[in-house]
C-alpha positions as CSV (number, residue, x, y, z in Angstrom):
1,M,-226.0,55.2,98.5
2,P,-227.8,52.6,96.4
3,F,-231.1,53.8,95.1
4,G,-234.1,53.0,97.3
5,Q,-236.1,54.2,100.5
6,Y,-234.3,54.7,103.8
7,Q,-235.1,56.1,107.4
8,L,-232.8,58.3,109.4
9,R,-233.5,57.8,113.2
10,V,-232.0,60.4,115.6
11,R,-231.8,60.3,119.5
12,A,-230.3,63.0,121.7
13,Q,-227.7,62.6,124.5
14,G,-227.8,64.7,127.6
15,P,-225.1,66.1,129.9
16,D,-225.3,63.1,132.0
17,K,-224.3,61.0,129.0
18,R,-227.7,59.4,128.7
19,F,-229.8,59.1,125.5
20,S,-233.3,60.4,125.5
21,Q,-236.1,58.0,124.9
22,D,-237.5,60.1,122.1
23,E,-236.2,59.8,118.6
24,V,-236.7,61.8,115.4
25,V,-237.4,59.7,112.2
26,L,-236.5,61.3,108.9
27,P,-237.5,59.4,105.7
28,I,-234.9,59.5,102.9
29,W,-235.4,58.6,99.2
30,V,-232.5,57.9,96.8
31,H,-233.6,58.1,93.2
32,K,-232.5,55.6,90.4
33,P,-229.9,56.8,88.0
34,F,-231.2,57.6,84.5
35,F,-229.5,54.6,82.9
36,L,-231.5,52.3,85.1
37,K,-234.8,53.9,84.5
38,T,-237.4,52.1,82.4
39,W,-237.6,54.6,79.6
40,F,-233.8,54.4,79.2
41,L,-233.8,50.6,79.2
42,I,-236.6,50.6,76.7
43,L,-234.7,53.1,74.5
44,V,-231.5,51.0,74.8
45,A,-233.4,47.8,74.0
46,A,-235.0,49.5,71.0
47,A,-231.6,50.8,69.8
48,L,-230.1,47.3,70.2
49,G,-232.9,45.8,68.3
50,M,-232.5,48.3,65.5
51,T,-228.8,47.6,65.4
52,L,-229.3,43.8,65.2
53,W,-231.9,44.3,62.5
54,Q,-229.5,46.5,60.5
55,I,-226.7,43.9,61.0
56,Y,-228.9,41.1,59.9
57,F,-230.1,42.8,56.8
58,W,-226.6,44.0,56.0
59,R,-225.4,40.4,56.3
60,I,-228.2,39.2,54.1
61,R,-227.4,41.9,51.5
62,S,-223.7,41.0,51.7
63,L,-224.4,37.3,51.2
64,R,-226.7,38.1,48.3
65,N,-224.1,40.3,46.7
66,R,-221.5,37.6,47.3
67,Q,-223.8,35.0,45.7
68,I,-224.4,37.2,42.7
69,Q,-220.6,37.7,42.4
70,L,-220.1,33.9,42.7
71,E,-222.8,33.2,40.1
72,E,-221.2,35.7,37.7
73,M,-217.9,34.1,38.4
74,V,-219.4,30.6,37.8
75,R,-221.0,31.8,34.6
76,D,-217.7,33.3,33.4
77,R,-215.8,30.2,34.4
78,T,-218.5,28.0,32.8
79,K,-218.3,30.0,29.6
80,K,-214.6,29.6,29.6
81,I,-214.8,25.9,30.3
82,V,-217.4,25.5,27.5
83,A,-215.1,27.5,25.2
84,D,-212.1,25.5,26.3
85,K,-214.1,22.3,25.8
86,K,-215.1,23.4,22.3
87,I,-211.4,24.1,21.6
88,I,-210.4,20.7,23.0
89,E,-213.1,18.9,21.1
90,Q,-212.1,20.8,17.9
91,Q,-208.4,19.9,18.6
92,A,-209.5,16.3,19.3
93,E,-211.4,16.2,16.0
94,E,-208.4,17.7,14.3
95,L,-206.1,15.2,15.9
96,Q,-208.4,12.3,15.0
97,E,-208.7,13.6,11.5
98,L,-204.9,14.0,11.4
99,D,-204.6,10.4,12.7
100,Q,-207.0,9.2,10.1
101,M,-205.1,11.2,7.5
102,K,-201.9,9.6,8.7
103,S,-203.5,6.1,8.6
104,R,-204.7,6.8,5.1
105,F,-201.3,8.1,4.2
106,F,-199.6,4.9,5.4
107,A,-202.3,2.8,3.8
108,N,-201.7,4.6,0.5
109,I,-198.0,4.4,0.9
110,S,-198.4,0.7,1.6
111,H,-200.5,0.2,-1.5
112,E,-198.1,2.2,-3.6
113,L,-195.1,0.2,-2.4
114,R,-196.6,-3.2,-2.1
115,T,-198.0,-3.1,-5.7
116,P,-194.5,-2.7,-7.4
117,L,-193.0,-5.1,-4.8
118,T,-195.6,-7.7,-5.9
119,L,-194.6,-7.1,-9.5
120,I,-191.0,-7.6,-8.6
121,L,-191.2,-10.5,-6.2
122,G,-194.0,-12.4,-8.2
123,P,-192.2,-12.6,-11.5
124,L,-188.9,-13.2,-9.7
125,G,-190.4,-16.2,-7.9
126,R,-191.8,-17.6,-11.2
127,V,-188.3,-17.3,-12.9
128,L,-186.6,-18.9,-9.9
129,K,-189.1,-21.8,-9.9
130,K,-188.3,-22.6,-13.6
131,N,-184.6,-23.1,-12.7
132,D,-183.5,-22.7,-16.3
133,Y,-180.7,-20.1,-15.8
134,G,-176.9,-20.2,-15.1
135,R,-175.3,-20.2,-11.7
136,E,-174.3,-16.5,-11.9
137,T,-177.7,-15.4,-13.1
138,G,-179.4,-17.5,-10.4
139,S,-177.2,-15.8,-7.7
140,S,-178.2,-12.4,-9.0
141,L,-181.9,-13.3,-9.1
142,Q,-181.7,-14.7,-5.5
143,L,-180.0,-11.5,-4.4
144,M,-182.8,-9.4,-6.0
145,Q,-185.4,-11.6,-4.3
146,S,-183.7,-11.3,-0.9
147,N,-183.5,-7.5,-1.1
148,G,-187.1,-7.3,-2.3
149,K,-188.2,-9.2,0.8
150,H,-185.9,-7.0,2.9
151,L,-187.7,-3.9,1.5
152,L,-191.0,-5.5,2.3
153,K,-189.9,-5.9,5.9
154,R,-189.0,-2.2,6.0
155,I,-192.5,-1.3,4.7
156,N,-194.1,-3.5,7.3
157,E,-192.0,-1.7,10.0
158,L,-193.4,1.6,8.9
159,L,-196.9,0.3,9.1
160,E,-196.2,-1.3,12.5
161,L,-195.1,2.1,13.8
162,S,-198.3,3.6,12.4
163,R,-200.4,1.0,14.2
164,L,-198.4,1.5,17.4
165,D,-199.2,5.2,17.3
166,A,-202.9,4.5,16.8
167,R,-202.8,1.9,19.7
168,K,-204.2,-0.7,17.4
169,I,-201.7,-3.5,18.2
170,T,-202.4,-6.2,20.8
171,V,-199.9,-8.5,22.5
172,R,-200.3,-12.2,21.7
173,K,-199.4,-15.1,24.0
174,D,-197.5,-17.5,21.9
175,V,-195.6,-20.5,23.3
176,I,-192.0,-20.3,22.2
177,E,-189.2,-22.9,22.6
178,L,-186.2,-20.6,23.4
179,K,-183.2,-22.5,22.0
180,P,-184.8,-23.5,18.6
181,F,-186.2,-20.0,18.3
182,L,-182.9,-18.3,18.8
183,K,-181.0,-20.8,16.6
184,R,-183.4,-20.2,13.7
185,L,-183.0,-16.4,14.1
186,L,-179.2,-16.7,14.0
187,S,-179.4,-19.0,10.9
188,E,-181.1,-16.2,9.0
189,F,-178.0,-14.1,9.3
190,E,-175.5,-16.9,8.5
191,G,-175.2,-15.9,4.8
192,A,-174.5,-12.2,5.5
193,A,-172.1,-13.1,8.3
194,K,-170.2,-15.6,6.1
195,L,-169.7,-12.9,3.4
196,K,-167.9,-10.7,6.0
197,Q,-166.3,-13.6,7.8
198,I,-168.2,-12.7,11.0
199,Q,-168.5,-15.3,13.7
200,L,-172.1,-15.8,15.0
201,L,-172.3,-17.1,18.6
202,L,-175.1,-18.2,20.8
203,D,-174.4,-18.2,24.5
204,M,-177.2,-19.8,26.6
205,G,-175.2,-19.7,29.8
206,S,-176.8,-21.6,32.7
207,V,-180.3,-20.6,31.8
208,D,-182.7,-23.6,31.8
209,I,-185.6,-22.0,30.1
210,G,-187.4,-24.5,27.8
211,S,-190.6,-23.0,26.6
212,F,-192.2,-19.7,27.6
213,Q,-195.1,-17.4,26.8
214,S,-194.5,-14.2,24.8
215,D,-195.4,-12.6,21.5
216,R,-193.4,-14.5,18.9
217,D,-193.7,-12.0,16.1
218,K,-192.8,-8.9,18.2
219,L,-189.9,-10.7,19.9
220,E,-188.6,-11.8,16.5
221,K,-188.8,-8.2,15.2
222,I,-186.8,-6.8,18.1
223,L,-184.0,-9.4,18.0
224,T,-183.9,-9.2,14.1
225,N,-183.3,-5.5,14.4
226,F,-180.5,-6.0,16.9
227,L,-178.8,-8.8,14.9
228,S,-179.3,-6.9,11.6
229,N,-177.5,-3.8,13.0
230,A,-174.8,-5.9,14.6
231,V,-174.0,-7.8,11.4
232,K,-174.2,-4.7,9.3
233,F,-171.8,-2.6,11.3
234,T,-169.3,-5.2,12.5
235,P,-166.1,-5.1,10.4
236,E,-164.8,-8.2,8.6
237,G,-163.3,-10.9,10.9
238,G,-165.4,-9.7,13.9
239,S,-168.0,-11.5,16.0
240,V,-171.6,-11.1,17.0
241,K,-172.9,-12.9,20.1
242,L,-176.5,-13.4,21.2
243,K,-176.4,-14.0,25.0
244,V,-179.3,-15.3,27.1
245,Q,-179.8,-14.6,30.8
246,G,-182.7,-15.1,33.2
247,S,-183.6,-14.3,36.8
248,E,-185.1,-16.6,39.4
249,F,-188.5,-18.0,38.6
250,K,-191.6,-17.8,40.7
251,V,-194.1,-20.7,40.4
252,E,-197.7,-19.6,39.8
253,D,-200.8,-21.6,39.4
254,S,-202.6,-21.3,36.0
255,T,-205.8,-22.7,34.7
256,H,-205.9,-21.2,31.2
257,L,-203.2,-23.5,29.8
258,T,-204.5,-27.0,29.4
259,L,-201.1,-28.5,28.6
260,N,-199.5,-27.6,31.9
261,P,-201.1,-26.4,35.2
262,E,-198.0,-24.5,36.2
263,L,-196.4,-21.3,34.9
264,R,-193.2,-19.8,36.2
265,T,-192.8,-16.0,35.8
266,S,-189.4,-14.5,35.1
267,N,-187.5,-11.7,33.5
268,L,-185.7,-12.9,30.4
269,L,-182.6,-10.9,29.4
270,L,-181.3,-11.1,25.8
271,S,-178.3,-9.2,24.6
272,V,-176.7,-8.8,21.2
273,S,-173.1,-7.7,21.3
274,D,-170.7,-7.0,18.5
275,T,-167.0,-6.1,18.0
276,G,-167.6,-2.9,16.0
277,I,-166.1,0.5,16.7
278,G,-168.9,1.4,19.2
279,I,-171.2,4.4,19.7
280,P,-170.3,7.7,21.5
281,Q,-171.7,7.9,25.0
282,D,-173.6,11.1,24.2
283,E,-175.5,9.3,21.5
284,L,-176.5,6.2,23.4
285,D,-179.7,7.7,24.7
286,K,-180.8,8.8,21.2
287,V,-180.3,5.7,19.2
288,F,-183.8,4.5,20.0
289,D,-185.4,7.8,19.0
290,R,-187.5,7.6,15.9
291,F,-185.7,8.5,12.6
292,Y,-182.5,9.3,14.5
293,Q,-179.2,8.2,13.0
294,T,-175.7,8.6,14.5
295,N,-173.3,11.1,13.1
296,S,-171.0,8.4,11.8
297,S,-172.3,5.9,9.2
298,N,-169.8,3.4,10.4
299,Q,-171.2,3.3,13.9
300,A,-173.8,0.8,15.0
301,G,-176.3,3.5,15.7
302,G,-180.1,3.7,15.0
303,T,-181.4,2.6,11.7
304,G,-184.0,5.3,11.6
305,I,-187.1,3.3,12.4
306,G,-185.8,-0.2,13.3
307,L,-184.5,0.5,16.8
308,S,-187.4,2.8,17.6
309,L,-189.8,0.1,16.6
310,A,-187.9,-2.4,18.8
311,K,-188.2,0.0,21.8
312,E,-191.9,0.6,21.4
313,L,-192.6,-3.1,20.8
314,A,-190.7,-4.0,24.0
315,E,-192.6,-1.4,26.0
316,L,-195.8,-2.7,24.6
317,M,-194.9,-6.2,26.0
318,G,-193.9,-4.8,29.4
319,G,-190.2,-4.9,28.8
320,K,-187.5,-2.4,28.0
321,V,-184.4,-2.0,25.8
322,W,-181.1,-0.2,26.2
323,A,-177.7,0.1,24.6
324,E,-174.2,-0.1,26.0
325,S,-171.1,0.8,24.1
326,E,-167.4,1.6,24.4
327,L,-165.7,3.3,21.5
328,G,-163.2,1.0,19.8
329,K,-164.5,-2.2,21.5
330,G,-168.1,-2.6,20.3
331,S,-171.7,-2.2,21.3
332,S,-174.4,-4.3,23.1
333,F,-178.1,-4.0,22.6
334,N,-180.2,-5.5,25.5
335,L,-183.8,-6.6,25.9
336,K,-185.4,-7.3,29.3
337,L,-188.7,-9.0,29.0
338,P,-191.2,-10.4,31.5
339,I,-192.1,-14.0,30.5
340,K,-193.9,-17.0,31.9
341,E,-192.2,-20.3,31.4
342,V,-194.4,-23.2,30.2
343,A,-193.6,-26.9,30.4
344,L,-195.4,-28.2,27.3
345,V,-196.1,-31.8,26.3
346,K,-193.2,-32.7,24.1
347,E,-195.2,-33.7,20.9
348,V,-197.2,-30.4,21.1
349,A,-194.3,-28.1,21.8
350,L,-192.4,-29.1,18.7
351,E,-191.1,-26.1,16.7
352,E,-193.6,-26.2,13.9
353,R,-191.3,-24.6,11.3
354,E,-188.7,-27.2,11.8
355,K,-190.7,-30.3,12.6
356,T,-193.6,-30.0,10.2
357,P,-193.2,-32.8,7.6
358,V,-192.5,-31.8,4.0
359,L,-195.5,-32.8,1.9
360,E,-195.4,-33.6,-1.7
361,K,-196.4,-30.6,-3.8
362,E,-199.8,-31.3,-5.5
363,E,-200.5,-29.6,-8.8
364,I,-203.4,-27.2,-8.6
365,K,-205.6,-28.0,-11.5
366,P,-207.7,-25.1,-13.0
367,V,-211.5,-25.5,-12.6
368,V,-213.6,-25.5,-15.8
369,N,-217.1,-24.4,-16.2
370,E,-219.8,-27.1,-16.5
371,N,-221.0,-25.6,-19.7
372,T,-219.5,-27.2,-22.7
373,L,-218.6,-25.7,-26.1
374,K,-219.3,-27.3,-29.4
375,G,-217.4,-30.6,-29.9
376,G,-217.6,-31.4,-26.2
377,E,-214.8,-29.1,-25.2
378,K,-215.0,-27.8,-21.7
379,Q,-215.3,-24.1,-21.3
380,K,-212.8,-22.3,-19.1
381,A,-214.2,-20.7,-16.0
382,T,-214.6,-16.9,-16.4
383,L,-213.0,-14.6,-13.8
384,L,-213.6,-10.9,-13.5
385,L,-210.6,-8.9,-12.3
386,A,-210.9,-5.4,-10.9
387,E,-207.5,-3.8,-10.6
388,D,-206.5,-0.2,-11.3
389,H,-202.7,-0.8,-11.8
390,P,-202.1,-1.8,-15.5
391,D,-198.9,-3.8,-14.8
392,M,-200.6,-5.6,-11.9
393,R,-203.6,-6.4,-14.1
394,R,-201.2,-7.9,-16.7
395,Y,-199.3,-9.9,-14.1
396,I,-202.4,-11.4,-12.4
397,C,-203.8,-12.3,-15.9
398,E,-200.5,-14.2,-16.5
399,V,-200.8,-16.0,-13.2
400,L,-204.4,-16.9,-13.9
401,S,-203.8,-17.8,-17.6
402,D,-205.6,-21.1,-17.1
403,Y,-208.9,-19.2,-16.8
404,Q,-210.7,-16.7,-19.0
405,V,-209.9,-13.4,-17.3
406,I,-211.8,-10.2,-18.0
407,A,-209.8,-7.3,-16.5
408,V,-211.3,-3.9,-15.7
409,E,-209.9,-0.7,-14.0
410,N,-212.4,-0.2,-11.1
411,G,-215.5,-1.5,-9.3
412,A,-217.9,0.6,-11.4
413,K,-216.6,-1.0,-14.6
414,A,-216.8,-4.4,-12.9
415,L,-220.5,-3.8,-12.1
416,A,-221.2,-2.6,-15.6
417,E,-219.5,-5.8,-17.0
418,L,-221.7,-7.9,-14.7
419,E,-224.8,-6.0,-15.7
420,G,-224.0,-6.4,-19.4
421,R,-223.5,-10.1,-19.2
422,N,-226.7,-10.5,-17.2
423,V,-228.8,-9.0,-20.0
424,K,-230.0,-11.5,-22.6
425,P,-229.2,-10.6,-26.3
426,Q,-232.1,-9.1,-28.3
427,T,-231.4,-11.2,-31.4
428,T,-230.4,-14.8,-31.8
429,N,-227.4,-13.8,-34.0
430,V,-225.6,-12.3,-31.1
431,K,-223.5,-15.0,-29.3
432,P,-224.3,-14.9,-25.5
433,Q,-221.3,-14.0,-23.3
434,P,-220.3,-16.5,-20.7
435,S,-221.4,-15.7,-17.1
436,I,-218.9,-14.6,-14.5
437,D,-217.9,-17.4,-12.2
438,L,-215.7,-15.5,-9.7
439,I,-214.5,-12.0,-9.0
440,V,-211.0,-11.0,-8.0
441,S,-210.8,-7.3,-6.8
442,D,-208.4,-4.8,-5.3
443,I,-209.6,-2.5,-2.5
444,M,-208.1,0.9,-3.4
445,M,-209.3,1.9,-6.8
446,P,-210.7,5.1,-8.3
447,V,-214.4,5.8,-9.0
448,M,-215.6,2.7,-7.0
449,D,-213.3,0.9,-4.6
450,G,-213.4,-2.8,-3.7
451,M,-215.4,-2.5,-0.5
452,E,-218.1,-0.5,-2.3
453,L,-218.2,-3.1,-5.1
454,L,-218.5,-5.9,-2.6
455,R,-221.5,-4.1,-0.9
456,H,-223.2,-3.7,-4.3
457,L,-222.7,-7.4,-5.0
458,K,-224.0,-8.6,-1.7
459,M,-227.1,-6.4,-1.9
460,D,-228.0,-7.6,-5.4
461,D,-229.8,-11.0,-5.5
462,R,-228.4,-11.6,-9.0
463,F,-224.8,-11.4,-7.9
464,R,-224.7,-12.1,-4.2
465,H,-223.9,-15.8,-4.8
466,L,-220.7,-15.0,-6.8
467,P,-217.5,-15.9,-4.9
468,V,-215.2,-12.8,-4.3
469,V,-211.5,-12.8,-3.6
470,M,-209.9,-9.6,-2.3
471,L,-206.3,-9.2,-3.5
472,T,-205.0,-6.0,-2.0
473,A,-202.1,-4.2,-0.4
474,R,-204.3,-3.3,2.6
475,A,-202.7,-5.6,5.1
476,G,-204.4,-4.1,8.2
477,L,-206.7,-6.2,10.3
478,E,-209.4,-3.5,10.1
479,S,-209.8,-3.8,6.4
480,K,-209.9,-7.6,6.5
481,L,-212.5,-7.6,9.3
482,E,-214.6,-5.1,7.3
483,A,-214.5,-7.3,4.2
484,L,-215.3,-10.4,6.2
485,R,-218.3,-8.7,7.8
486,I,-219.6,-7.7,4.3
487,G,-219.2,-11.3,3.1
488,I,-215.9,-11.8,1.4
489,D,-214.9,-15.4,0.5
490,D,-211.1,-14.9,0.7
491,Y,-208.7,-12.1,1.5
492,L,-205.1,-12.1,0.2
493,T,-202.5,-9.4,0.7
494,K,-199.8,-8.2,-1.7
495,P,-197.2,-9.4,-2.3
496,F,-199.1,-12.7,-2.7
497,E,-198.0,-16.3,-3.3
498,E,-199.1,-17.4,-6.8
499,E,-199.9,-20.9,-5.5
500,E,-202.1,-19.6,-2.7
501,L,-204.1,-17.5,-5.1
502,K,-204.5,-20.4,-7.5
503,A,-205.5,-22.8,-4.7
504,S,-208.1,-20.3,-3.3
505,I,-209.7,-19.7,-6.7
506,A,-209.7,-23.4,-7.6
507,N,-211.5,-24.3,-4.3
508,L,-214.0,-21.5,-4.5
509,L,-214.9,-22.3,-8.1
510,R,-215.2,-26.0,-7.4
511,N,-217.6,-25.3,-4.6
512,Y,-219.5,-22.7,-6.6
513,H,-220.0,-24.9,-9.7
514,S,-221.1,-27.8,-7.6
515,R,-223.6,-25.7,-5.7
516,Q,-225.0,-24.1,-8.9
517,A,-225.4,-27.5,-10.7
518,M,-227.2,-29.3,-7.9
519,P,-231.0,-29.7,-8.0
520,T,-233.0,-28.2,-5.1
521,D,-236.1,-29.9,-3.7
522,G,-237.0,-32.1,-6.6
523,Q,-235.8,-29.9,-9.4
524,E,-233.6,-31.4,-12.0
525,A,-230.0,-30.4,-12.2
526,T,-229.3,-27.5,-14.5
527,A,-226.3,-25.6,-15.6
528,P,-225.4,-22.7,-13.4
529,T,-226.8,-19.4,-14.3
530,A,-226.3,-15.9,-13.1
531,N,-229.7,-15.8,-11.5
532,S,-229.6,-19.0,-9.5
533,A,-229.8,-18.3,-5.8
534,H,-231.2,-20.0,-2.8
535,S,-234.2,-18.8,-0.7
536,A,-233.8,-17.0,2.6
537,A,-235.2,-20.0,4.4
538,D,-232.5,-22.3,2.8
539,I,-229.8,-19.9,3.8
540,K,-231.2,-19.7,7.4
541,W,-231.3,-23.5,7.6
542,L,-227.7,-23.7,6.3
543,E,-226.6,-21.2,8.9
544,G,-228.2,-23.5,11.6
545,V,-226.3,-26.5,10.2
546,E,-223.1,-24.5,10.3
547,Q,-223.7,-23.4,13.9
548,S,-224.3,-27.1,14.9
549,I,-221.0,-28.1,13.3
550,I,-219.1,-25.2,15.0
551,Q,-220.5,-26.1,18.4
552,Q,-219.0,-29.6,18.1
553,L,-215.9,-28.4,16.3
554,G,-213.3,-29.8,18.7
555,D,-215.1,-33.2,19.1
556,S,-213.4,-35.6,16.6
557,R,-216.0,-38.3,17.6
558,F,-218.9,-36.2,16.4
559,T,-220.7,-38.0,13.5
560,L,-222.9,-36.9,10.7
561,S,-225.7,-39.2,12.1
562,E,-225.6,-37.1,15.3
563,L,-225.8,-34.0,13.2
564,A,-228.9,-35.4,11.4
565,D,-230.5,-36.1,14.8
566,Q,-229.9,-32.5,15.9
567,L,-231.5,-31.3,12.7
568,A,-234.5,-33.8,13.2
569,M,-233.8,-35.2,9.7
570,S,-232.8,-38.6,8.3
571,P,-229.1,-38.8,7.3
572,R,-230.1,-39.3,3.6
573,R,-232.4,-36.3,3.6
574,M,-229.8,-34.1,5.3
575,Q,-227.2,-35.2,2.7
576,Q,-229.5,-34.4,-0.2
577,K,-230.3,-30.9,1.2
578,I,-226.7,-30.0,2.0
579,K,-225.6,-31.3,-1.4
580,A,-228.3,-29.2,-3.1
581,L,-227.4,-26.0,-1.2
582,T,-223.6,-26.2,-1.2
583,G,-222.6,-28.7,-3.9
584,L,-220.7,-30.5,-1.1
585,T,-221.4,-33.7,0.7
586,P,-222.0,-33.3,4.5
587,K,-218.5,-34.5,5.2
588,Q,-216.9,-32.1,2.7
589,Y,-219.0,-29.3,4.1
590,Q,-218.0,-30.1,7.7
591,R,-214.3,-30.2,6.6
592,E,-214.7,-26.9,4.9
593,I,-216.0,-25.3,8.1
594,Q,-213.1,-27.0,10.1
595,L,-210.4,-25.7,7.8
596,E,-211.9,-22.1,7.7
597,A,-212.0,-22.1,11.5
598,A,-208.4,-23.3,11.6
599,R,-207.3,-20.5,9.3
600,R,-209.0,-17.9,11.5
601,L,-207.3,-19.4,14.6
602,L,-203.9,-19.3,12.9
603,E,-204.4,-15.7,11.7
604,S,-205.5,-14.5,15.1
605,G,-202.6,-16.2,16.9
606,E,-205.0,-17.3,19.7
607,L,-203.3,-20.7,20.0
608,A,-199.6,-21.4,20.2
609,T,-198.9,-24.3,17.9
610,V,-200.3,-26.0,14.8
611,G,-200.9,-29.1,16.9
612,E,-203.3,-27.1,19.2
613,V,-205.1,-25.7,16.2
614,S,-205.5,-29.2,14.8
615,Y,-207.0,-30.5,18.0
616,R,-209.2,-27.5,18.4
617,V,-210.9,-28.0,15.1
618,G,-211.3,-31.8,15.5
619,F,-208.3,-33.4,13.8
620,E,-206.4,-35.9,15.8
621,D,-203.7,-36.4,13.1
622,Q,-201.7,-33.2,12.8
623,H,-199.9,-34.3,9.6
624,Y,-203.2,-35.1,7.9
625,F,-204.6,-31.7,9.0
626,S,-201.5,-30.0,7.5
627,K,-201.9,-31.8,4.2
628,L,-205.6,-30.9,3.9
629,F,-204.9,-27.3,4.9
630,S,-202.1,-27.0,2.4
631,K,-204.3,-28.4,-0.4
632,R,-207.2,-26.1,0.5
633,F,-205.3,-22.8,1.0
634,G,-202.1,-23.3,-1.0
635,K,-199.7,-23.0,2.0
636,M,-198.8,-24.9,5.1
637,P,-200.4,-23.9,8.4
638,S,-196.9,-23.4,9.9
639,A,-196.5,-20.5,7.4
640,Y,-198.8,-18.4,9.6
């Protein structure tokens, strides 16, 4: 029975089957089981509480231990990551150092190869200009010159590969006329093809591409490699064909070309096929590998670096190259390149190299010093040449024989020479040495290189006004920009054109002597001295004038009267001050700024044609601009 209190009630039944009225009541108690008693429940509750408490603290202890393990693991992993990071940083530094070593190696190789090439091509050019040799000798000399230029191209390819590895090459957006561009490329191989009786063909098909945007220099290098290999490995009597194909165009709006508001994007396919003996199929995938050459020298395989360079340049421009070949029938090298077609105004889109008028060659007259010798004879301008290569020193001295040239081996000796000439002699019996008018310096020299020499000159008030020309084998843009930031006046690379060097020196000397001889603020004109220099205020004012001219560079209607108004000066006062500080009239000074800006634009490749550059710097007549530019820098703007 369930626990609780009960009553048992009993009544008796007689013989007559009737129950009595009396009843017996018995009280009955059923006790609780022990597991329901209070003490047991309290005990169970206490035991359960203790159990939960133990579980809780066990869990806390477990989590703490886990946390400690995780923290130790994190510390171990962190130590490993830090160690790995240090290793990676060390490897990165080693790779960077290796890359710098490689860049220095290529720069040194460039210097070592360009210097003898200059000494080969320079004298050869001088001999060929004289034209006082027989036909057979002339043919040999021209062959030597051609192969010297070919060697220079190979050197440039090596440097191009180095810059590609260092990711220092950018893609330009030149505007190219397709048909004249390809015709000119083919014409460069006509001589070699004629010797082997090879037929050169251009197949334009049904492609109607006129002008398009791409990097002219890189595209030319790729196709030149293809054509060079094809002509080289095609047997006599064969043929080489340059074929052009193009896919459907898609018209796109464009706002960055002022000449035409529409561009059409397309994939241009160019292929150079020959009738040589072909390349084995198992070597087709390897011909574009760097320094790879096919097993047979008679097969039109890779040239070692040429085809590798072509592949990497194509990929840099977003395209690709591949080869197809069949043994005994010939090979085909293909280039697929994304382009944007441009419909240019006819007179601006002329192929500059073909359409630029031939100007009469003007003789570059040497500049003399304003100081005169006894008897009224003009004194030759004195140049200081810093060049470590003895043959190169001798050659440059011959080129600059119209001047008095003092040649030294390095920048330290150049500084010592300047210091010695800047000191006045102690006695009147010692004849004073003529002051230096201009410095021509190489960059890579022992003891003190050209950059360090340039920094010393620009930090010294006695010499900072001297014009400096860098004549170096360092053709990289980084070296040139560094020199320009320091304050170089001109930067020429070896091998150099003699006329360009002479023109640059003549113009710099002319401006320098005019500037040194002009009076400043009421002073009388005096002969130039080594210590003459303008104040910081004058230099700052001149910089402001230059900025005003640069801001109006493209406006051909901008007048000097407007410039005077901007400077809050009368035109006469402005003319006097510019003449005093620069030795040039305001118009000459403006033109100098225009031509310098034009050269920077041409070197950077920012604009597509000479016509655009001419308009950008404020010349409406392109022919007049070309003539002034050629006279100033010794070569036509189209040469860039």
